[in-house]
N, C-alpha and C positions, 0 to 999 in steps of 0.2 A: 610512622609512615604507612598510609594505607596502599592495599595491593589493588594495582588498577585491572586486575582480572575479575574482581568482586564488583558487580553491579550495584548501584545506589539503589535502595528501597524506594527513595521519593521520585526516582525515574521510571518505575513501573519494572524493574528488574526484580531478579531472585526467584526463579521457579515458575515464571509465567508462562502459559502456553501460547500457542499462535493467536488466539482469539483475544486475548488480553494484550498482546504485544502491539497490535495495530490500533489500541484504544488511546494513543497519544501521538503527539506530533513530534518528530525528531527528524531533522533533514536526512535522507537517504544518502548513501554514499554512491550509489551506482543509478544511472538511469535505466528503467525497465526495457527487459531485451525479449519482449514479445513481438509476434508478427500479427497481420490483419486476422489469419485464421485462429491464432491464439485467443484474441479478444472476442471474436465470433462464437466461440464455444467456452469461454471463461464463465463458470457459475457466478451468480450474484453476489455471494459471500465473498468470493475472492475480488471482485471488482471493487466492492465496497472497501475491503481491507487495502486494496493497491490505491485507490483515491484518497482513502484517509491518511495513508502513510505519506503521501505528498502534499497534504494540507488541501485538498481539493473538495469542492462541495458533492455531497452524496445525495442528490435528489433525482426525482423521476423513477420511471420503471427501468427494468433491467436493459431494454434496448436502448434507452436514453442514456442510461450510465455508459454501455458498451461504445456508443457513438462519441461520448465525450472523451473517454479514455482513448480510443482510436485518434481522435482531433488532438489530443494532448501530447501523446507520447509517440505516435506515428510520423516519419517524415517522409513527406513525397519526395520521389526519386526523379 
């Protein structure tokens, strides 16, 4: 019987760092908890990783990515 604590090599597990972890799609368990100011100051690499994590397109410049992420993840009150 396999241990459930050991990630499968075919799923990108096993000693990968943060840059490699966002390289494949796996449905996230939680909705991102960033606010508007977080998205406005988020570096482009982090936006890319966040969008890729949710299977969303990563196109355009950093401002377009910020606008897309805010539209996708922020709820109007």
